[in-house]
C-alpha positions in Angstrom: 141.5 139.1 -14.5 139.7 136.1 -13.0 137.8 136.4 -9.8 140.0 134.9 -7.1 138.9 132.5 -4.4 141.1 133.4 -1.6 141.4 131.2 1.4 143.3 133.9 3.2 140.3 136.1 3.2 138.2 133.4 5.0 140.7 131.9 7.4 140.9 134.8 9.8 137.4 134.1 11.1 138.2 130.4 11.6 141.5 131.3 13.4 139.6 133.7 15.9 137.2 131.0 16.7 139.9 128.4 17.2 141.9 130.6 19.5 138.9 131.0 21.8 138.4 127.2 21.8 142.0 126.6 22.7 141.9 129.2 25.5 138.9 127.4 27.0 140.6 124.1 26.8 143.7 125.5 28.6 141.9 127.5 31.2 138.8 125.5 32.0 140.0 121.9 31.4 143.8 122.2 31.8 144.2 120.5 28.4 147.1 122.0 26.3 146.6 120.9 22.7 149.9 119.6 21.1 150.7 118.0 17.8 153.7 116.1 16.4 154.8 116.5 12.7 156.9 113.7 11.3 158.8 114.5 8.2 161.3 112.6 5.9 165.1 113.2 6.2 164.9 114.0 2.5 162.0 116.5 2.7 162.1 119.1 -0.1 162.1 122.9 0.6 158.4 122.9 -0.2 157.7 120.4 2.6 159.8 122.6 5.0 157.7 125.5 4.0 154.4 123.8 4.7 155.7 122.6 8.2 156.8 126.2 9.1 153.3 127.4 8.1 151.7 124.9 10.3 153.9 125.8 13.2 153.3 129.5 12.9 149.5 128.9 12.7 149.6 126.7 15.8 151.7 129.4 17.6 149.1 132.0 16.9 146.2 129.9 18.5 148.5 128.5 21.3 148.8 124.9 20.0 152.4 123.5 20.5 153.9 121.6 17.6 157.0 119.2 17.7 158.8 118.3 14.5 160.6 114.9 14.1 162.9 114.4 11.1 163.2 110.6 10.6 164.2 107.8 8.2 161.3 105.7 7.1 162.4 102.8 9.3 162.2 105.1 12.4 158.7 106.4 11.8 156.5 103.6 13.1 158.3 103.3 16.4 158.1 107.0 16.8 154.5 107.1 16.0 153.7 104.3 18.5 155.6 106.3 21.2 153.4 109.4 20.5 150.3 107.2 20.3 151.0 106.4 23.9 151.7 109.9 25.0 148.6 111.5 26.5 150.0 115.0 26.0 149.9 114.7 22.3 146.6 115.1 20.6 147.5 114.9 16.9 150.2 113.2 14.7 150.9 114.2 11.2 153.1 112.4 8.7 154.1 115.1 6.2 154.0 113.4 2.9 155.9 112.3 0.8 158.1 110.0 2.7 161.4 108.6 1.2 159.8 105.2 0.1 156.3 106.2 -1.1 155.4 102.4 -1.2 155.4 102.4 2.6 153.0 105.3 2.9 150.0 103.4 3.9 151.9 101.2 6.4 153.2 104.3 8.2 150.2 106.5 8.2 148.0 103.6 9.3 150.3 103.3 12.3 148.8 106.5 13.7 146.1 106.0 16.4 142.7 106.8 14.7 141.9 109.3 17.4 145.2 111.1 16.7 145.1 110.9 12.9 144.2 114.6 12.4 145.2 114.5 8.7 142.6 111.8 8.0 145.0 109.6 6.1 144.8 106.4 7.9 142.3 103.7 7.0 140.6 104.0 10.4 141.1 107.8 11.0 138.4 109.5 13.0 138.8 112.7 11.1 138.3 113.7 7.4 141.0 114.8 5.1 142.0 118.4 6.1 142.5 119.4 2.4 139.2 118.0 1.3 137.5 119.9 4.2 139.4 123.0 3.2 138.1 122.9 -0.4 134.6 122.4 0.9 135.0 125.5 3.2 136.5 127.5 0.2 133.6 126.8 -2.1 131.0 127.3 0.6 132.6 130.6 1.6 132.2 131.9 -1.9 128.7 130.4 -2.3 129.7 128.1 -5.1 127.0 125.4 -5.4 128.1 121.8 -6.2 124.8 120.1 -6.7 123.7 119.9 -10.3 127.2 120.8 -11.6 129.7 118.7 -13.5 132.8 118.3 -11.4 136.2 117.2 -12.7 138.9 115.9 -10.2 142.3 115.8 -11.8 144.4 113.4 -9.7 143.4 110.7 -7.2 146.1 111.4 -4.6 145.9 110.4 -0.9 145.8 114.0 0.2 143.2 115.6 -2.2 141.7 113.6 -5.0 140.9 110.3 -3.2 139.3 111.9 -0.1 137.4 114.4 -2.2 136.1 111.7 -4.6 134.8 109.7 -1.6 133.2 112.7 0.2 131.5 114.2 -2.9 130.4 110.8 -4.3 128.6 110.1 -0.9 127.0 113.5 -1.3 125.6 112.4 -4.7 127.6 115.0 -6.8 128.4 114.4 -10.5 132.1 113.7 -10.5 134.5 112.6 -13.1 138.0 111.6 -11.9 140.9 111.6 -14.3 144.7 111.5 -14.0 147.5 113.5 -15.7 147.8 110.8 -18.3 144.2 110.8 -19.4 144.0 110.7 -23.2 141.3 113.4 -23.5 141.9 115.6 -20.5 141.0 118.7 -22.4 137.7 117.2 -23.5 136.7 116.3 -20.0 137.6 119.6 -18.6 135.8 121.6 -21.3 132.6 119.8 -20.3 133.0 120.6 -16.6 131.6 123.4 -14.4 134.0 122.9 -11.5 137.6 121.7 -11.8 139.7 120.6 -8.9 143.3 119.7 -9.7 146.1 118.2 -7.5 148.7 116.5 -9.5 151.8 118.4 -8.8 152.5 118.9 -12.5 153.2 122.6 -13.2 151.1 124.1 -16.0 149.2 121.0 -16.7 145.9 122.9 -17.0 146.0 125.5 -19.8 143.5 128.2 -20.8 142.3 126.3 -23.8 141.1 123.5 -21.6 138.9 125.6 -19.3 135.3 126.4 -20.3 133.7 129.8 -20.0 132.4 130.4 -16.5 134.3 127.6 -14.8 135.4 127.5 -11.2 139.0 126.1 -10.7 140.5 124.9 -7.5 144.3 124.5 -7.9 145.5 122.4 -5.1 148.6 121.0 -6.9 152.0 121.8 -5.4 155.5 121.5 -7.0 158.8 123.1 -6.4 160.2 125.0 -9.4 163.0 127.5 -9.4 162.9 127.8 -5.6 159.3 128.6 -5.5 156.0 126.7 -5.1 153.8 126.4 -8.2 150.4 124.8 -8.9 148.9 122.7 -11.7 147.4 125.7 -13.6 149.2 127.7 -16.3 149.5 131.4 -15.4 147.6 132.3 -18.5 144.4 130.8 -17.0 144.3 133.5 -14.4 144.4 136.2 -17.0 140.9 135.2 -18.1 138.0 137.4 -16.7 135.3 134.8 -17.1 136.2 132.3 -14.5 136.7 131.9 -10.7 140.0 130.4 -9.6 142.2 130.1 -6.5 145.2 132.5 -6.5 148.8 131.4 -6.9 149.3 131.7 -3.2 146.7 131.7 -0.4 144.0 129.6 -2.0 143.4 126.2 -0.5 146.6 126.1 1.7 145.6 128.5 4.5 142.3 126.7 4.9 143.9 123.3 4.9 146.0 124.3 7.8 142.9 125.7 9.6 141.1 122.4 9.0 144.0 120.4 10.3 143.9 122.5 13.5 140.2 122.1 13.8 140.8 118.4 14.1 143.4 118.9 16.7 141.0 121.0 18.7 138.3 118.3 18.3 140.8 115.6 19.5 141.8 117.7 22.7 138.1 118.5 23.4 137.4 114.7 23.5 140.3 114.3 26.0 138.9 117.1 28.0 135.5 115.5 28.1 136.9 112.2 29.2 138.9 113.9 31.9 135.7 115.6 33.1 133.8 112.3 33.3 136.8 110.6 35.1 136.8 113.3 37.8 
């Protein structure tokens, strides 16, 4: 069997640190971190699962979350209301929305200092999923410099922010999408593969070179469950490192998201301190 890169094994240490930080904010500064999650009226069961996971994580470290279920036309006005609400430190639009062509318009309405998912054009925080993938690779001492990296998918949540982050770092990146005419050829030449297309079983064992590291950040709903981009047969190989079917990037993405909430609340606490 493949060596698993398990985010669940790493997240406990982060959660303990965050819980201490939140206690300090509440006790020393009287700042009570709070987030709002906005979701579409037509959100899938997968989306509802992710939102519940975020709420449960927040409960563990004493960060309150409020969920608003809205039509697209209601989202901007609701975001503006929470932008002006000093008790709210972070706002998330849980993608996708009903009309995906309005995604940029809606996420860009979030105040940059409250855009904890890092999706808006002026967001003060990096993409939580991109940060989570960095944490996961660092936690298992996987070096990126000098490696050939393939990013499959250029989505707003994973591929695009990772491409930007890793290009700035000077890493050797090739970005392809699910329609690339020679996906197998690109992947066979890669040391590290990060995939996030939402197409089940897109990546097969025959596409993966010996010794590769694979981060499967794709998510799709299939037969009532959540599946990634990688075919189950890939995980049967014993010569690769790969995220598990559950508990790979997801737990660390939530942790990174709440790290941004804590940073936003800490800035508020510092401002309050200076005003007093």
